[in-house]
C-alpha positions, 0 to 999 in steps of 0.5 A: 500500500505504501508504494501505491500511495507514493505512486499516486502522490507522484501522479498528483504532483505531475497532474498539478503541474502539467494539467493544472498549471500550478507553480511547481513550488505550490504543487510540491507543498500541496503534495507534501501536505496531502502525503502527510495527511494520508500517512497519518502524521500528527497534525501538530507535526506537519507544519514543522516537517514542512518548515524543516524540509524547506530550511534544510534544503535551502540552508546549504544551497541558496548561497551556492545557487545565487553565487553561481548565477552571479558567476554565470552573469560575468562569464556571459556579459564579459564575452568570455563564453564567446572567447572560449568558443572562438579559441577552441574552434580556431585551435582545431580547425574544420576537421575537428570542429564538432569535437571543439563545439562539444568541448565548448558547450561543456566548458561554457556550460559549467558556469552558465545556466543552459538557456544562457549558454544556448543564447550566447553561443547559438549565433556562433553556430550559424556564423560557422555554418556559413563559413564551413558550409556544414549544416547548422544542426550538425554543428549545433548538436555537439554544442547543446549536448555539452551544455545539457550534460553540464546542466544534468551532471555537474555541480555547481548546477542546481539539480546536481548540487541539490542531489549531492546535498540530499545524498550526502555525496562528496562534491569533489568526487561527484565532479571528477566522476561526472567529468569522466561519465560526461566526457564519454557521453559527450563524444557519443551523443555529441559529435558522433550523433551529429555525423548522422544529421547531415540531412537536416537543414536549418535556417536562423530564425532570429533571436528573441522569439521567446525572451522569457526563456532567457535568463540573461542578456547575451554579450554584444561586445565586438570581437576585438573587445572580447577577453583573452582566451586564456583568461576566459578559460582560466576564469570559467574553469576556476570553480572546477579547478578549486574543487578538484584540487581540494579533493586531490589534497584530501586524498593525498596521504602525505599532506599535513593536517593543516594543509588538508584543513585549508584545502577543505575550507577552500574546496567548500562550494560556497567558498569556491564560488565566492572566490570565483565571483571575486576573481571574475569580477576583476579579471573579466570586469574591472581590469577590462574597463567594465563599469563596476556599478553596472556589473553589480546591477547585473549581479542583482538582476541574476539573483531575481532570475534564480528565485524560481529555481530556489522555490522548486528546491524548497518545495522538493525539500518539503516533500522529501521531509514528509516522506522521512518524518512519516516513516514512508522513506524507511518502508520504501527503502525496504521495498526497493531492496526487494526489486531485482534491479540495481539502485542506480538503474531504479533511480534512472528509471524514476527520473526518466518517467518524471522527466517524460511526464513533466519536461523539467530535468530539475524537477525530475531529478529532485523528485527521484532523489526524494524517493531514493534517499533511503536506499542511499542512506542505507549504504546500498549504493555509492551516493556520488554515482547515484547523483550521476545516474539520476542526472542521466535519467533526468535528461531522457526523452525531452519532448514537447513539454520541455522548454529546451525542446522549443528553444532548439526548435525555434532558434534552428527553425525546424519542424517537429519531426526534425526536432525529434530526430536531432534534439530528442535523440541527443538528449535520450542518447546522452541519458542512456550512455550516461547510465551505461557509463555510471554502471561501468564506473560502478563496476570498476570501483567495486573491483578496485574496492575488493581486497 
């Protein structure tokens, strides 16, 4: 009965958002309240449980997500994203241009929200198409694949960060595993898939068809005023570099305890992003003549843009806490342990089903995580790999209820059939290959852990 009740509650959540048009935050709270009443929680405890869930979720994430939004703003507005793309493409030439575009999407996608990176870089695709005589869709798929993989797999994006917190995963290890899984997935779902899409023709549809889908305005700087490629890459990858370095120090036995303590402090996500924002403000902003007051205003605007994401995270935290406080999580964990499938596969399937139903990768990941938390807490699976498995599932089967589907369709001026053949195929291949890579990595780690 517990499993059936959870399925009905997830169905209620999907119905409220997709059919009722209820804002996700309100839908999560309504579902959490319904769950609390259905599972017989004492009335005096329901409000406390909801408050605890919201507070626990946002307590460690608000600063990270807000700082990440500010960091993405300076990367976009300074022209650093365009500079990175220009340098990578210039370095490899036409022969490896698909690989260069895939790497551009991944690197730029780490600091930028998906829609920002898309709008900033898509004009480059049509410019390259005119110069190389290659189809725009063939050039665009590796780029958006890199952006999508960064969004689904890698911190400091909201969904991976939230899953790391829910599962108690290690930020550094998740990032390192995510780069391994994401790198393999990127090459298969990006350049390799793009080679099969030569027959899809696209014409630039112009920008600004749906301004509401874009969080930040793209940089309109002329080419000669773009920051240097080295400065741009160094700044964009600074969060990844700091987290990876801190993780390496933590796992180096000959390091002193004092050095490890300093590295642990510098490797905390909020500290990493704060240092990255400060460095970027001067390296890409003040040092290059940008107006500091205007830049601060842009930072303020970016904080307004992430409010919706924070509310979704808060609602998901409330639902998760009700599951825990009502005892449903423990019952669900006991049942899931009887299912003859790997927990990594189960998490992937749950995320995929919710993604197909709702279209939102973030909501799919958070909802699946709320269900899988007890399995991870019981120590039956590596929490770092569970983050990646659910991230892969949340990318699957993007279709007409996903804003990313329409963003790609309209900018490339495609019909529905060609959008399914290109965008949906790319997202589904990325999710499938991502799962296979996670399972393969899990096998390698299991063999390595054996005495």
